[in-house]
Each structure stands twice: as C-alpha cells, then as structure tokens.
C-alpha positions as CSV (number, residue, x, y, z in Angstrom):
1,M,0.1,0.2,0.0
2,N,1.3,3.3,-0.8
3,P,-0.1,6.1,1.5
4,T,0.5,8.7,-0.9
5,N,-1.9,7.1,-3.6
6,P,-5.4,8.3,-2.8
7,D,-6.9,5.0,-3.9
8,D,-5.0,2.8,-1.4
9,M,-5.9,5.6,1.4
10,N,-9.5,5.3,0.5
11,R,-9.3,1.4,0.7
12,A,-7.7,1.7,3.9
13,L,-10.2,4.1,5.4
14,F,-13.1,2.2,4.0
15,A,-12.0,-1.1,5.4
16,H,-11.3,1.2,9.0
17,L,-14.8,2.4,8.9
18,A,-16.3,-1.1,8.2
19,I,-14.4,-2.5,11.2
20,S,-15.2,0.3,13.4
21,L,-18.8,-0.2,12.9
22,A,-18.5,-3.9,13.2
23,Q,-16.6,-3.7,16.5
24,S,-19.4,-1.5,17.7
25,A,-21.9,-4.0,16.8
26,L,-20.1,-6.9,18.6
27,I,-19.8,-4.8,21.6
28,G,-23.6,-4.2,21.7
29,L,-24.1,-7.9,21.1
30,G,-21.9,-8.8,24.2
31,K,-19.1,-10.5,22.2
32,V,-16.4,-8.0,22.8
33,I,-15.8,-6.3,26.0
34,N,-17.0,-2.8,26.2
35,P,-13.9,-0.4,26.6
36,A,-15.5,2.1,28.6
37,S,-17.0,-0.2,31.3
38,Q,-14.5,-3.3,30.9
39,K,-17.6,-5.5,30.9
40,T,-19.6,-7.5,28.3
41,E,-23.1,-5.9,27.9
42,I,-25.8,-6.7,25.5
43,N,-27.5,-3.5,24.0
44,L,-29.4,-4.9,20.6
45,E,-30.5,-1.7,20.0
46,A,-27.0,-0.1,19.7
47,A,-25.9,-3.6,17.7
48,Q,-28.8,-3.0,15.4
49,Q,-27.9,0.6,14.8
50,A,-24.3,-0.4,13.9
51,I,-25.6,-3.1,11.4
52,D,-28.0,-0.8,10.0
53,M,-25.2,1.8,9.2
54,L,-23.1,-1.0,7.7
55,D,-26.3,-2.1,5.6
56,M,-26.5,1.6,4.3
57,L,-23.0,1.7,3.6
58,E,-23.2,-1.4,1.4
59,A,-26.3,0.1,-0.6
60,K,-24.9,3.4,-0.8
61,T,-21.4,2.0,-2.2
62,K,-23.0,-0.6,-4.6
63,G,-21.0,-0.7,-7.8
64,N,-18.0,1.4,-6.5
65,L,-16.3,-1.0,-4.3
66,D,-13.6,-3.5,-5.8
67,A,-14.2,-7.2,-5.0
68,E,-12.1,-7.3,-2.0
69,E,-13.9,-4.3,-0.2
70,E,-17.4,-5.9,-1.5
71,K,-16.5,-9.3,0.0
72,M,-15.4,-8.0,3.1
73,L,-18.3,-5.9,3.7
74,K,-20.8,-8.8,2.8
75,Q,-18.9,-11.2,4.9
76,T,-18.9,-8.9,7.8
77,L,-22.7,-8.1,7.3
78,S,-23.3,-11.8,7.5
79,M,-21.5,-12.5,10.6
80,L,-23.0,-9.8,12.3
81,K,-26.4,-10.5,11.4
82,L,-26.0,-14.1,12.4
83,N,-24.8,-13.0,15.7
84,Y,-27.6,-10.6,16.3
85,V,-30.4,-13.3,15.8
86,E,-28.4,-15.7,17.9
87,T,-28.0,-13.1,20.8
88,A,-31.7,-11.9,20.5
89,N,-33.0,-15.4,20.4
90,A,-30.9,-16.4,23.4
91,Q,-32.2,-13.3,25.5
92,P,-35.7,-14.4,26.2
93,S,-35.0,-17.9,26.7
94,A,-31.9,-17.1,29.1
95,A,-34.4,-15.0,31.3
96,A,-37.3,-17.6,31.1
97,S,-35.0,-20.6,32.3
98,S,-34.0,-18.7,35.5
99,A,-37.7,-18.5,36.7
100,P,-39.0,-21.6,38.2
101,A,-41.6,-23.7,36.6
102,G,-45.0,-22.8,37.1
103,E,-44.2,-19.3,38.6
104,P,-44.4,-16.2,36.8
105,A,-41.6,-14.5,34.9
106,P,-39.8,-12.2,36.9
107,A,-39.8,-8.0,36.3
108,A,-36.6,-8.4,34.1
109,D,-38.6,-10.5,31.8
110,K,-41.0,-7.4,31.4
111,A,-38.5,-5.0,30.6
112,A,-36.8,-7.4,28.1
113,E,-40.2,-7.9,26.2
114,E,-40.7,-4.1,26.1
115,E,-37.2,-3.5,24.5
116,K,-38.1,-6.1,21.7
117,V,-41.2,-4.2,20.9
118,R,-38.8,-0.9,19.9
119,F,-37.0,-2.9,17.3
120,R,-38.1,-1.9,13.9
121,K,-36.0,-4.6,11.7
122,K,-35.3,-8.2,12.3
123,Y,-32.3,-10.3,10.8
124,D,-34.0,-13.6,10.9
C-alpha cells in the first residue's frame, strides 16, 4: 500500500470504517468487552444501529467497491446478522429458564419484552 496514493488511502479508510462499525455491533451484542465499562454488555438496539449503518453503507457504495472491499463488507454483515439473531434469540430463553417452573416471569422479563417491541427490523 502506498500511503500517498489516494485509492490506497481510501481503501484503508473504508476498511477502517467498516471494522469500526462491526466492532460497535459486536460490543452491543456482548461478544466483545466494552472498553468504557470493561464488561460485556448486551445492547441489541446499539448493535442493530451499527448493523443498519453497515447495510446503508453497502447500499450506497454498490457498484463502487472493488471485489475485495465488497467481499469484506458482505462477510462482515453476514457474520453480524447471524450473531444478532443468535443473541436476540438467546435473550428471552435465558430469562425464562431462570424462573422456576409454574411461577410467573420476573420483572426483568417484562423489561426485556418492552425492549423487543422497540425494534423495527429483524435479521432472521
């Protein structure tokens, strides 16, 4: 890579942007430690927002990426969407399995249900 070549610089900046958004999504999915809190935290809304931004980037750059950039973006989006579905599906079952059989769900389940209602887009 030649740092003085604008095409090389743009390729590197594009990859950096895509990786930054993917890392934000992985933090929201609880797959990577949040550097601010030093904990893994699940925030599906933040993860969805990062994935949506990558989807928008893919749509807006269609036909303007080289084969390597396009492949990287498609693979990144596929991996993130699969992880999103896996994490979203694990949320209700994890909360339900913590409640003893025959007892009503705890208050945390109600909050999780309310959070699910706010989602506008699903990846399954």
